[in-house]
C-alpha positions in Angstrom: 141.7 170.8 111.9 142.9 167.4 113.1 146.2 168.7 114.4 144.5 171.4 116.4 142.0 168.9 117.8 144.9 166.6 118.8 146.7 169.5 120.4 143.7 170.5 122.6 143.1 166.9 123.6 146.7 166.5 124.7 146.2 169.4 127.2 144.0 167.2 129.4 144.9 164.2 131.4 142.9 161.4 133.0 142.5 161.9 136.8 140.4 158.9 137.7 138.3 156.1 136.2 135.6 154.0 137.7 133.5 151.2 136.3 129.8 151.9 136.6 127.4 149.0 136.8 124.3 150.0 135.0 121.6 147.4 134.8 120.7 146.5 131.2 123.5 148.5 129.6 123.9 145.9 126.9 120.3 146.5 125.7 120.6 150.3 125.3 122.5 152.6 123.0 124.2 155.9 123.8 121.1 158.0 123.0 119.1 156.3 125.8 121.4 157.7 128.5 121.2 161.2 130.0 123.5 163.1 132.4 121.9 165.5 134.8 123.3 167.5 137.7 122.4 169.5 140.8 124.9 172.3 141.1 124.2 173.2 144.7 124.7 169.6 145.9 127.5 168.8 143.4 125.7 165.6 142.5 125.6 164.1 139.0 123.1 161.5 137.8 123.6 159.1 134.9 120.1 157.9 133.9 119.3 154.9 131.7 115.9 153.3 131.0 116.5 150.8 133.9 118.9 152.5 136.3 120.2 155.7 137.9 123.8 156.1 139.0 124.6 159.0 141.4 128.0 160.5 141.4 129.3 163.0 144.0 132.7 164.5 144.8 135.0 162.7 147.1 135.6 164.2 150.5 138.3 163.7 153.1 136.3 160.9 154.8 136.3 159.0 151.5 140.0 159.4 151.2 140.6 158.2 154.8 138.4 155.2 154.2 140.4 154.3 151.0 143.7 154.5 152.9 142.4 152.3 155.7 141.0 149.7 153.3 144.5 149.6 151.7 146.2 149.4 155.2 148.0 152.7 154.8 147.4 153.6 158.4 150.3 156.0 158.8 149.2 158.1 155.9 145.6 158.0 157.2 146.8 159.2 160.6 148.8 162.1 159.0 145.8 163.0 156.8 143.4 163.0 159.8 145.9 165.3 161.7 145.8 167.8 158.9 142.1 167.6 158.0 140.6 166.7 161.4 138.0 169.5 161.3 136.7 168.4 158.0 136.2 164.7 158.9 132.8 163.5 159.8 133.1 159.7 160.0 136.7 159.3 161.2 138.8 160.7 164.0 142.5 160.5 164.7 141.9 158.4 167.8 139.7 155.9 165.9 142.2 155.6 163.1 145.0 155.2 165.6 143.2 152.4 167.4 142.5 150.6 164.1 146.3 150.9 163.4 147.1 149.5 166.9 144.8 146.5 166.3 146.4 146.0 162.9 149.9 146.0 164.4 148.9 143.7 167.2 147.3 141.2 164.7 150.5 141.4 162.6 152.7 140.6 165.6 154.4 144.0 165.5 154.2 144.5 169.3 157.1 147.0 169.7 155.7 149.3 167.0 152.2 149.0 168.6 153.6 149.9 172.1 155.4 152.9 170.7 152.3 154.1 168.9 150.3 154.0 172.1 152.0 157.1 173.4 150.9 159.3 170.5 147.5 157.7 170.0 146.3 157.3 173.6 147.8 160.4 175.0 146.7 161.0 178.6 143.5 158.9 178.4 144.1 156.4 181.2 141.0 154.4 180.4 142.2 153.7 176.9 145.7 152.9 178.2 144.3 150.3 180.5 142.3 148.7 177.6 145.4 148.5 175.5 147.6 147.1 178.3 145.1 144.3 178.8 145.3 143.5 175.0 149.1 143.3 175.3 148.6 141.1 178.4 146.3 138.7 176.6 149.0 138.4 173.9 151.7 137.9 176.5 153.5 141.0 175.2 153.6 143.3 178.2 157.3 143.8 177.7 156.6 145.6 174.4 154.3 148.2 176.0 156.1 148.6 179.4 158.6 151.3 178.3 155.8 153.5 177.1 153.5 153.4 180.1 152.6 156.8 181.5 154.6 157.3 184.7 154.1 161.0 185.7 152.1 161.8 188.8 149.2 163.5 186.9 148.5 160.7 184.5 149.2 157.5 186.4 147.3 154.3 185.6 145.8 152.0 188.2 148.5 150.5 190.5 147.3 147.0 189.4 148.4 147.7 185.8 152.0 148.5 186.9 152.0 145.5 189.2 150.9 143.3 186.4 153.7 144.5 184.2 156.3 144.1 187.0 155.0 140.6 187.7 155.5 139.8 184.0 159.1 141.0 184.2 159.7 139.0 187.3 158.6 135.8 185.6 
């Protein structure tokens, strides 16, 4: 009997663990806790005499949030590209702009300049905002090679003049 039980236990593996903070847990025994669930909402409730803990399945937004908290911006961008339709709290543009701000704060100006082309696309207003950030950091040379130059998606002439003036200095 013990061997069979050990065999069936070995077929399972731990996927995740979390610590649950339940008020008054030291005062209560196992018989005073109950587990309830709502199948349609996929919610689970751990109930004690002094507290209720709600558990629910993770979604793509939760995963993106975790990646951003752990500064895994590239993975978060890739995930948002694949799961964009399922995201409710995040967008590829929002994640990309967070990544740009992170790179600028870390002093990785060339990487930030290169990232602008894929994140900002043809949105001239966002381009202008980012160019001004680079200007404040005195790093216009880092973004200059990536500025949009085609006739359809040109920025304001003042932006190009500002960059040229920086090169002339």
